[in-house]
N, C-alpha and C positions, 0 to 999 in steps of 0.2 A: 718429119719437121726438122729443119736445120737449127732452130733456136728453141729454147724453153724459157719460161718466165722464172726469174729469180725473186729475191725478197722484194716485197712491195707493201705499201701502206698508203693511206689517204686520210684526209680529215680537213678541218677548218682551223686555220692558224690565226693567232693573235686576235682573239675575241676580247675586247676591252669591256669589262663589267665593273661597275661601281655599285656597291650595296650599302645603303644607309640604314642603320638600325636606330630607331627612334625610341629612346627611353625617357619619355616625358620631354623636358627641355634639353636633356643631354642626348647628343647624337654620337654615333660611332660609325667610322668609315672603314670599309675594306675595298681596296682598289687593285684589281687583278687584270693581268693580260694572260688569257687562257688559250692554249693550243691543244687541239684534240687530234690524235693520230690513231687510226684503226687498221687492223690487219686480220686476215683469216682466209676464208674460202672465196677468194677474189680472182681466181684464174680466168673464169669465163668472161668477165668484163674486159679483161685485157685481150683475150683471144678473139672474141666475137663482138664485143661491144654490148653484150646483154647486161642490163642493170638490175637483174632480178635479185642479186644479193647485195646491192649497194644502198646503204642508208645515205641520203643526200647530205652533203656537207652543210647545206643550209639548215638541215634538221639538227645537226650537232651544234651549230651556233645557237639555234633556238633553245636547245636543251640547256646550254650553259646559263642563259638568262632565266629560264624557268626554274632551274635548280637554285639559282641565287635567291629567288623568292621562296620556293618550297622548303629548302633546307637551310637557308641562310648561309653565311660564310664564317664559320667558327675559326677556321684557319685555312691557309692555302692547301695544306696537306689533306685536311679532312674533306674539303670541297673537291679536290682531285680524286680522292677515294670514292666519294659518292658518284662522280661522273664515270670513272672507270668501271665500277661495279655495274652501273646501269647499262652501259653499252655492251658489255660482255654477256650479261645475263638476259638482256631483252632482245638481242639480235643473234639468232643461231649462227649465221655465217661469220660473225665477228668472234675471233678467238682471243685476241689480245688488244687491249686499249692502253695507250700511253698518253698521259696528260702532263703537259709542261705548263708551269705557271710562274710568271713574274709578279711580285707584289710590290706596290709602291706605298710608302708609309707617309701618313699625315700626322701632324701633332697639333694640339690645340693652341689657339691664339688666346693668351690671357687677356681678359677684358674686365672692366669694372662691373659689367652687368652679370646677371645670374645665368643667362642662357649660355649653353655650351655647344654651339653649333658653328663656330668659326675655326678654320684650320689653315695651316700653312704646310705645303708639301716639303717633306724632308728630302735633302739631297745627299744624304750620307752614303747609302748603298741601296742596291736593289736585291730584295729577297727572292730566292728561287726554290722551286721544287719540281721534281719529276716523279710521277706515279705510274707504275707499270703493273698491269693485272692480266693474268692469263686464265682466269676462272678458278684457279686453285691457290695460287700464291701471289704475294705482293712484293714489289721492290720499291722502296721510297728513298730517293736521293735528294736531299735538300742542300741549300747553300746560299751563297751571296756573291755579288760582283760589284766592282766600282767602289770598294771601301778603301779610301786612301789614308795611309797612316805614315807617321814620321817620328823618328828619334833624332833629336838634334845633336846628340852625343852618345857616348857608350857604344860606339861601333868602330871597329878597325878592319883593315884588310891588308895583310902583308904575308910574306913567306910563300908566295905563289910561284909557280913555274915561270921562268923567264927565258926567252930566246931572242934572236936578233931583231924580232919585230915588236918586242915589248917596250913600250914607252911609259906605261902607267906607273907613277910613283907610288911607293908604299904609303899607306895611310894608317895613322895611329890615333886619329880622332876625326871621324867623318860623320856626315849626315847619312842616316839610313832611312830611305823612304820607299814605299811600294804601294801598288794598287791591288788589293787582295781580291783574287777570284778563287773561291773555295767551294768544294762539294763534300758532303758527308753522307755516308750510307747507314741507314738504320738497320738493326738486326731484327726488326719486326717484319714478319713475312707471312703470317698466318692469322686468320680471324680468331683462332682460339687463343692467341697471345693477347696480353693486355696492351691496349693501344697507348703509345706514348702521348704525353701532353705536348703537342706540337709547338704551341706558343711558348711555353716555358723552356722547352728544349732549345728553340732558336735563340732566345734571349741569353740562356746560359752558355751556349756554344760561342756566341759572339763575345760574351764577357770573358771567357777563358782564353779565347784567341787574342783579344786585345791585351789582357793582362800578361800573357806570355810574351807578346811583342814588346811591351813596355819594360818588362822585368829582366829580359835576357840581355846580358852584356854580349854583344854580337861580334864574333870574329869572322863571320860570313853570313850572307843572307840564307844560305842553306841551313846553317845551325839554327837560325831564328825560326825558319820554316818548321824544322823538326820539333822544336820546343813548342810551337803553336799547336801542331798536330797532336803531340804527346799529351799536352795539357787537356785537350778536348777528350781524347780517349780515356785518360786516367780519371776524369771527373764525370763523364757522361756514359753510364752503362748501356744506354740504348743505341750507342753509335760504335761501329766496328772499324770504320775506315774513313779517312779524310784525304782528299786530294787538293793540292794547292797549285796555282799558277801565279807566280809573283814576279812581275817586271821590276827590275831595279831602277827606281826613279833617280837617276844620277844627279848629284849636285856637285859642281866643280868650283873650287876656290877661284875667284877672279884675281888676276894679277894687277895689283894697284901700284906696283913699284914705279911705273912710268909717271905717276902723279905724285911721287914722293910720299906715298902712304903705305903703311904696314897693314896687311890683312891678317889679323889674328883670329882665323876661323870665324869671321863675321859676315863677309859678303860672298855670296855664291851665285853661280849661274845655274839655273834649273834647266837641264837638257831634256827634251822630250823624246829624241831618237838620235842614233840607235840606242837601245837599252839592253842590258843583260836580262835574260828571262830564266828564272829558276822555277823548276817544277818537280814535284815529288809527291808520293803517296805515303801516308803514315797509317799503319795497320795495328789492330789488336793482335797480340801474339797468337798464332795458330789459325788466323783468319785468311782466307784466300781473297785476293783483290777482285773487285767487281766494278769499280768506277773506271770508265774509259780513260786511257792515257791522254787522249786529245779531248779537251773540254770544249772545243769550238762549237760542237753541236749538242752540248748537254746543258 
């Protein structure tokens, strides 16, 4: 045979599931986008077309909805763990399950009435998690994307390398803005370990990330990135690694001199592209990296 089969996986992508928990007049929402990917003893379906080892992707979709009812959705991470364990332990040909979840957040609309069942969708960020299980060990990588932040001062950029193509003036008081894409890897990997409190962990990671961004007097976006990652590692024992991808959302001072006006760091043009892209991993000392360098497919 001139060719052989390499890595392969299959599943049902982007299953949108909304779970309403009704606590009397008070309702709670979990809104997830769940993608299931399975791999294992799948050579024959590729070579001959035999589906003897194939669990239909429609079945994986149905499982997502059934588990939302049977197990509820305590957190995106816990829901993903339930699903991954089920697929690996219930289907002999399946050796590894990977569950990717995006979570969309809703907040309550304050009303004069007593009923608490009205919500508005938050647009601040999308919460993420990826659960991978091979029957014996777990890998949980959570994170967020589309979290836009800005410091209107306390940022500089100067002292950089200059050559004949350099036109950028040095800045001693600039806007620093970025759209945070971050992933963090938990050191929980075994059922014998105590399971993290996933909801508390997410809230605390986001808090430390934002505090570090706000409190760092920045001489470069790289410096700010490192402070954000370090603050998370130092304050959250359950996390060993953080990976950031930070586009520099450039804001350029507008030249108002043609109109006889002085622009004293007041009026800016917000450029959408091109943009600087700063990426790095921050690790607990002694830990090997595990989050992919390219976050495009994570």
